[in-house]
Structure formats: C-alpha cells, structure tokens
C-alpha positions in Angstrom: 10.7 -23.2 -8.4 11.8 -21.1 -11.5 8.6 -19.1 -13.1 8.5 -21.0 -16.3 8.6 -24.6 -14.4 5.6 -23.2 -12.3 3.8 -22.3 -15.3 3.6 -25.7 -17.0 3.1 -27.5 -13.8 -0.1 -25.3 -13.0 -1.5 -25.8 -16.7 -1.3 -29.5 -16.6 -2.9 -29.5 -13.1 -5.7 -27.2 -13.6 -6.2 -29.0 -17.0 -6.4 -32.3 -15.6 -8.4 -31.0 -12.6 -11.2 -29.4 -14.8 -11.5 -33.1 -16.5 -11.9 -34.9 -13.3 -14.5 -32.4 -12.4 -16.0 -33.1 -15.5 -16.0 -37.0 -15.0 -17.5 -36.5 -11.1 -20.4 -34.1 -12.4 -18.8 -30.9 -10.8 -18.5 -28.7 -13.7 -21.7 -27.3 -13.7 -21.5 -23.9 -15.3 -24.5 -21.7 -13.5 -22.3 -18.8 -13.2 -18.3 -17.9 -12.5 -15.9 -19.8 -10.9 -16.5 -17.6 -8.3 -19.7 -18.8 -7.9 -19.1 -22.4 -7.6 -17.6 -24.7 -5.1 -16.0 -27.8 -4.7 -14.5 -29.2 -1.3 -12.8 -31.9 -3.6 -11.4 -29.2 -6.0 -10.1 -27.5 -3.1 -8.6 -30.2 -1.2 -6.6 -31.3 -4.3 -5.4 -27.8 -4.9 -3.9 -28.1 -1.5 -2.9 -31.1 -2.0 -0.8 -30.1 -5.1 0.6 -27.7 -3.3 -1.4 -24.6 -5.2 -2.8 -23.1 -2.2 -0.8 -20.0 -0.3 2.5 -20.1 -3.1 3.5 -17.0 -1.3 2.8 -17.6 2.4 5.7 -18.3 4.6 6.6 -21.9 4.6 6.1 -22.1 8.1 2.1 -21.9 7.6 2.4 -24.4 4.9 3.0 -21.9 2.0 6.4 -21.9 -0.6 7.5 -18.4 0.0 7.1 -17.4 -3.5 6.1 -14.1 -5.1 2.6 -12.9 -4.5 2.6 -12.3 -8.5 3.3 -16.0 -9.0 -0.2 -16.5 -6.9 -1.6 -14.3 -9.3 -0.8 -16.0 -12.3 -2.0 -19.2 -11.0 -5.4 -17.7 -9.8 -5.6 -16.9 -13.5 -4.9 -19.8 -15.1 -7.5 -21.4 -12.8 -10.2 -19.1 -13.9 -9.2 -20.0 -17.5 -9.9 -23.5 -16.8 -13.4 -22.5 -15.1 -12.3 -24.5 -11.9 -14.6 -24.0 -8.8 -13.0 -21.4 -7.0 -15.2 -19.5 -4.2 -13.5 -21.7 -1.3 -10.0 -21.1 -2.5 -11.1 -17.1 -3.3 -12.5 -16.7 0.4 -10.3 -18.6 2.2 -7.0 -18.1 0.5 -7.0 -15.0 -1.7 -9.2 -13.1 0.5 -9.4 -14.2 4.2 -5.8 -15.9 4.6 -3.7 -12.9 2.7 -5.6 -10.2 5.3 -5.3 -12.3 8.3 -1.1 -12.4 7.4 -1.0 -8.7 7.9 -3.5 -8.3 11.0 -3.7 -11.6 12.8 -1.6 -12.8 15.7 1.2 -15.3 15.2 -1.1 -17.7 17.3 -4.1 -17.4 15.2 -2.4 -17.8 12.2 -0.4 -21.1 13.0 -3.6 -22.4 14.5 -5.6 -21.7 10.8 -3.4 -21.1 7.7 -1.4 -24.5 7.6 -4.7 -26.1 7.3 -5.9 -23.7 4.4 -2.9 -24.1 2.8 -3.4 -28.0 2.7 -7.0 -27.4 1.5 -8.8 -28.8 4.7 -10.0 -25.3 6.2 -13.1 -23.2 4.4 -13.5 -20.2 5.3 -16.6 -18.0 4.6 -17.2 -14.2 4.9 -19.8 -12.8 6.8 -19.7 -9.1 6.0 -23.0 -8.1 4.0 -26.4 -8.0 6.0 -29.9 -7.2 4.8 -29.4 -3.4 5.5 -25.4 -3.3 5.1 -24.7 -4.4 1.2 -22.0 -2.1 -0.7 -22.5 0.3 2.7 -20.8 -2.2 4.9 -20.1 0.6 7.6 -24.0 0.3 8.2 -23.9 -2.8 9.7 -25.6 -4.0 13.1 -24.3 -7.4 14.4 -23.4 -6.8 17.5 -20.6 -8.4 19.9 -20.4 -7.8 23.5 -17.1 -8.2 25.2 -17.8 -10.5 28.3 -14.5 -11.5 30.0 -12.7 -13.7 27.5 -15.3 -14.3 25.7 -17.3 -11.9 22.4 -21.3 -12.6 22.7 -22.5 -12.4 19.4 -26.1 -11.8 17.8 -27.1 -10.8 13.8 -27.4 -11.9 10.7 -25.4 -11.8 7.6 -26.7 -12.6 4.2 -25.0 -13.0 0.8 -22.4 -15.1 2.4 -20.6 -17.4 -0.6 -19.7 -21.2 0.7 -21.5 -20.8 3.8 -22.7 -24.5 3.5 -19.3 -25.6 2.5 -17.3 -23.9 5.5 -15.5 -24.9 8.5 -14.9 -21.3 10.1 -16.3 -17.7 9.5 -14.9 -14.4 9.1 -17.1 -12.1 10.8 -17.6 -8.1 10.7 -19.5 -6.8 13.7 -20.2 -4.0 15.8 -18.6 -3.9 19.4 -18.9 -0.2 20.2 -22.3 1.2 18.8 -21.5 4.6 20.6 -18.9 5.6 18.2 -19.3 6.7 14.6 -20.0 4.0 12.1 -16.4 4.0 10.8 -15.4 3.0 13.9 -16.3 0.9 16.9 -16.2 -2.4 14.2 -14.1 -5.6 14.8 -13.5 -8.5 13.0 -14.0 -12.3 14.7 -13.0 -15.4 13.5 -15.0 -18.5 14.6 -15.6 -22.2 14.2 -18.9 -22.4 11.7 -20.5 -25.4 14.2 -20.3 -22.9 17.5 -23.6 -23.3 19.2 -25.6 -20.7 17.8 -24.5 -20.4 14.6 -27.3 -21.4 11.8 -26.5 -21.9 8.1 -29.6 -21.2 5.6 -29.1 -21.9 1.8 -31.4 -20.8 -0.7 -31.1 -21.7 -4.3 -30.9 -19.1 -7.0 -32.7 -18.3 -10.2 -29.1 -18.8 -11.8 -28.6 -22.2 -10.3 -26.5 -21.4 -7.5 -27.1 -20.8 -4.2 -27.1 -17.8 -1.5 -26.1 -18.4 2.3 -27.4 -17.0 5.2 -26.4 -17.2 8.7 -28.0 -16.3 11.7 -26.2 -15.7 14.8 -27.7 -16.0 18.5 -25.7 -15.6 21.5 -22.5 -17.1 19.8 -19.4 -17.3 22.1 -16.2 -16.5 20.6 -13.0 -16.6 22.3 -11.5 -13.0 22.8 -8.1 -14.2 21.6 -10.0 -15.0 18.2 -9.7 -11.0 16.9 -8.2 -10.3 13.7 -6.1 -6.9 14.7 -7.6 -4.5 17.2 -10.6 -4.2 18.9 -12.6 -1.3 17.7 -10.2 -1.3 14.9 -12.0 -3.4 12.5 -12.6 -0.8 9.5 -8.8 -1.3 8.6 -8.8 -4.6 8.7 -12.2 -4.9 6.7 -10.8 -2.4 4.1 -7.7 -4.5 3.3 -9.8 -7.4 3.0 -11.8 -6.0 0.2 -8.3 -4.8 -1.1 -7.3 -8.4 -1.8 -11.3 -9.4 -2.8 -11.0 -6.7 -5.7 -8.5 -8.2 -7.7 -10.0 -10.6 -9.8 -7.3 -12.5 -11.8 -9.7 -15.4 -12.2 -12.2 -12.9 -13.7 -9.1 -12.3 -16.2 -8.6 -16.0 -17.0 -12.0 -16.5 -17.6 -11.8 -13.6 -19.9 -9.2 -14.7 -21.8 -11.0 -18.1 -22.0 -14.0 -16.6 -24.0 -11.8 -14.3 -26.2 -10.0 -17.5 -27.4 -13.3 -19.6 -27.5 -14.8 -16.2 -29.9 -11.7 -16.1 -32.1 -12.7 -19.1 -34.7 -16.3 -17.8 -34.9 -15.5 -14.2 -35.9 -17.0 -14.2 -39.8 -16.5 -10.4 -40.3 -13.7 -7.6 -39.8 -16.1 -5.7 -37.2 -15.8 -8.7 -35.2 -12.7 -9.3 -35.4 -11.4 -5.7 -34.2 -13.9 -5.7 -31.6 -11.7 -8.8 -30.5 -8.5 -7.1 -30.9 -9.7 -4.2 -29.2 -11.3 -6.4 -26.1 -7.8 -8.3 -25.7 -5.9 -5.1 -25.4 -8.5 -4.4 -22.5 -8.0 -7.5 -20.8 -4.5 -6.7 -20.7 -4.9 -3.5 -19.2 -7.1 -5.2 -16.5 -4.4 -8.0 -16.1 -1.8 -5.1 -15.2 -4.3 -3.3 -13.1 -4.5 -6.6 -10.8 -0.4 -7.2 -10.4 -0.2 -3.2 -9.9 -2.4 -4.0 -7.0 -0.7 -7.0 -5.8 2.7 -5.5 -5.8 1.4 -2.6 -3.8 -0.3 -4.9 -1.4 2.9 -7.1 -1.3 5.0 -3.9 -0.2 2.3 -3.2 2.6 1.6 0.3 0.8 -2.1 1.4 0.3 -3.4 -0.3 -2.4 -7.2 0.7 -2.4 -7.3 2.8 -5.3 -5.2 0.2 -7.3 -7.8 -2.7 -6.4 -10.9 -0.6 -7.1 -9.3 0.1 -10.7 -8.6 -3.9 -11.1 -11.9 -4.6 -10.2 -13.8 -1.8 -12.1 -12.0 -2.6 -14.9 -12.6 -6.3 -15.4 -16.1 -5.5 -14.3 -16.6 -3.1 -17.5 -14.9 -5.6 -19.7 -17.0 -8.4 -18.7 -19.9 -6.6 -19.8 -18.4 -5.6 -23.2 -17.5 -8.7 -23.8 -20.3 -10.6 -22.8 -22.4 -8.5 -25.5 -20.0 -9.1 -28.4 -20.0 -12.6 -27.7 -23.7 -12.5 -28.3 -23.3 -10.4 -31.4 -20.9 -13.0 -32.8 -22.6 -16.1 -31.8 -26.0 -15.0 -31.8 -29.1 -16.1 -29.8 -27.3 -19.6 -29.2 -24.9 -17.9 -26.8 -27.9 -17.7 -24.2 -28.4 -21.1 -24.1 -27.9 -22.4 -20.8 -25.8 -25.4 -19.8 -27.6 -29.0 -20.6 -28.6 -27.5 -23.8 -27.6 -27.4 -27.8 -25.7 -24.1 -26.8 -21.9 -23.1 -27.7 -19.1 -24.8 -25.6 -21.6 -26.1 -22.5 -23.4 -22.8 -21.8 -20.5 -21.4 -20.3 -21.4 -18.4 -22.2 -25.0 -17.9 -20.8 -23.3 -18.1 -17.5 -20.7 -15.5 -18.3 -23.1 -12.9 -19.5 -25.4 -13.4 -16.4 -22.4 -13.1 -14.0 -21.2 -10.2 -15.5 -24.1 -8.1 -14.2 -23.4 -9.7 -10.9 -19.4 -8.5 -11.2 -20.9 -4.6 -11.2 -22.3 -5.5 -7.8 -20.2 -8.2 -5.6 -17.7 -7.1 -3.7 -18.7 -3.4 -4.0 -20.9 -1.7 -6.7 -19.1 -0.2 -9.3 -20.3 3.1 -8.0 -18.4 2.4 -4.7 -15.1 1.8 -7.0 -15.5 5.3 -8.7 -15.7 6.9 -5.2 -12.4 5.3 -4.3 -10.4 6.0 -7.5 -11.7 9.7 -7.4 -11.2 10.1 -3.5 -7.6 8.4 -3.4 -6.6 8.9 -7.0 -7.8 12.2 -7.8 -8.2 13.9 -4.6 -11.8 14.7 -4.9 -14.1 15.1 -1.6 
C-alpha cells in the first residue's frame, strides 16, 4: 500500500466514522479526542485495519512504516474521533510491549488489540505519585508463580472501558526508588480489582483502580523483574508523541481562518501554522528514533512540550478572534459545536497529563544539554 492510497483511505474512513458517531450521539466534545472514548469507534478502527499499521503481520499489523501510523493518528485527531482507548492500547502500551514483552505475551494480546477487540488502561499514577512516578507505592510480591498486588491507582483513563490493565508496581521496596519497579499486565476482571468512575467538571470521567490481594501470573510481566523503570520510560516516550493533538490544532486553525478580519489575526494564524509544522516534525523525529531503537526521551519531550505550548497559544488566539462566544460549551449557540471551548480547557490539562511541562524541560536539559 503506497502512502498516497493510505492517506486517501484514512481521510475517507475518519470523516465517515465521525459522521456515524454524530448520528449515534457519541461525539461529545467535552475535551480533546484523547479524553473521549467509544468501544464502537475502536472496533471500527480495528475492522478497517487502522490499528497497529506498522506492527508485524503475525501480530495483526500490516508491516508499514511507523511514520504511516503517525499520519493516521494525526488525521484521527483532525476529525475529533474518540481516541482514548486507541492511544492507550495501541500508541502507548502496544508499541512498548513490542520492545519489552515476551513473544508469548505479544501473540496473546496484540492480535486482539489490532482487531479492536481488546482495550488496555494504564495504571501508573497514584494519589501520591503523579509526575514523580518513581514514588509509586503499589506493591507486588512474588509468591511462586504469581504476584500478589495491593495498591491504588488514580487518573486511570478508560478504566471503565478496558479489558486489561498495564500496571506499574514496586517489587523490591528495599532498592532505590527508581529501581525495584516492575510492569505487569492483568485482565481487568481479575478478582481483587475494582474500578471506580468519577465524573469531572469538564464532562468527562476520572478512573480509579483499587487492587486488593490481586493474583497476577508471573509470566505476565513486561520486561525484567525489578527493571521496570526502563519500561516505564519507554512507555512515556511513546505517550508523549501526541500527533493526534497536532491534528486537532490544524483543525482549529482551519476553522479560525474564515473569521480573521484583521491583519494582526491573519499574521497570528500564519505564525501558529509554522509552529504547528514544527510540532509535527518534532513528533516525526521522535518516532524515527523510537523505530530505530535509539534514545528518544529528549525528542519525545520536545514533541510533547511543543504541542502543549502551541495549544495554549492557539486557545488564546481563538478567543481573541471569536470573542466570548468561543467559550460557549457544546449544546449552546457557540461556534463549531463548542469544540473550541473544549480545546481551550484541554490546553491547560495538556501541560500536566503525561508529565508536567517542567518535567519535559528537565528531560530536555539533562539529555539534550547535559545539565545536571
């Protein structure tokens, strides 16, 4: 499949799915596409062969270039498809499992992900461990051929939709905090796992996962025992390449273009389009490094930081151009179904979720500039 054919097919698919979701009432714009979820949309992506395009064919993929996948995700974002399940299961967890999971685990889990039949959630953050992930307390004790897990996870996106959970746990509390960590995967219906869902002011939900004496087979470990920090950092490298947000940015720029009535507004949009292209290139650079198994933390942090800063600038410009009506929520009489209001609100969260902007600057300074 040549790239031109793929681009046309993805555009047609994304536009058609967006229209169907509108008919089904599944196109609420209370946040970014990364905040929205739909098992229907996820299954449609799998049935259309849009999941894991660059994965090996034996695991349900098509063996294409990772940059093809990046372009697909950008177009999904442009059409505001609900992407939380996709971004967790495919872009983040599926990709990092390709690097660290055993062949047996890959063959068991990735084909149903590629088919749109299996959704992962990510159990990283805890009440006392957000950006400082190394301070996590969820404990996993190896007992023969199983781990016994106890702890609590918070801000677990898509927990209520998920089939499996990807867990960061502490397996050796006697080691320094960046060591003694491991990553496990488990069926979300395993006895002892409880999922709670809390509504947020923005119209979305917040997932909480409680784990009490949960038994997880020892062969469901991703990476080495006590070597989870390397896996976790690899996971974040994939998570921080937010090409879907680049797609949303381009959508908003296109929406604002007809409303520019002053030279200053037109100049502001031209400048932001240049920054959007730079953000896209940062994401492509990080993806190329990840594909070549080269260090990518600096590039991924640059990609995430550039998109987060761009979104905040663009949100402000959108309000300048459209006035207070831009902040009318979905269901009101605001422009483009309240999606600009959702974008404006999500622009703040983007500088926190997946690692705060200060964390990204620290990674860039240490790995890019050699700062202590």
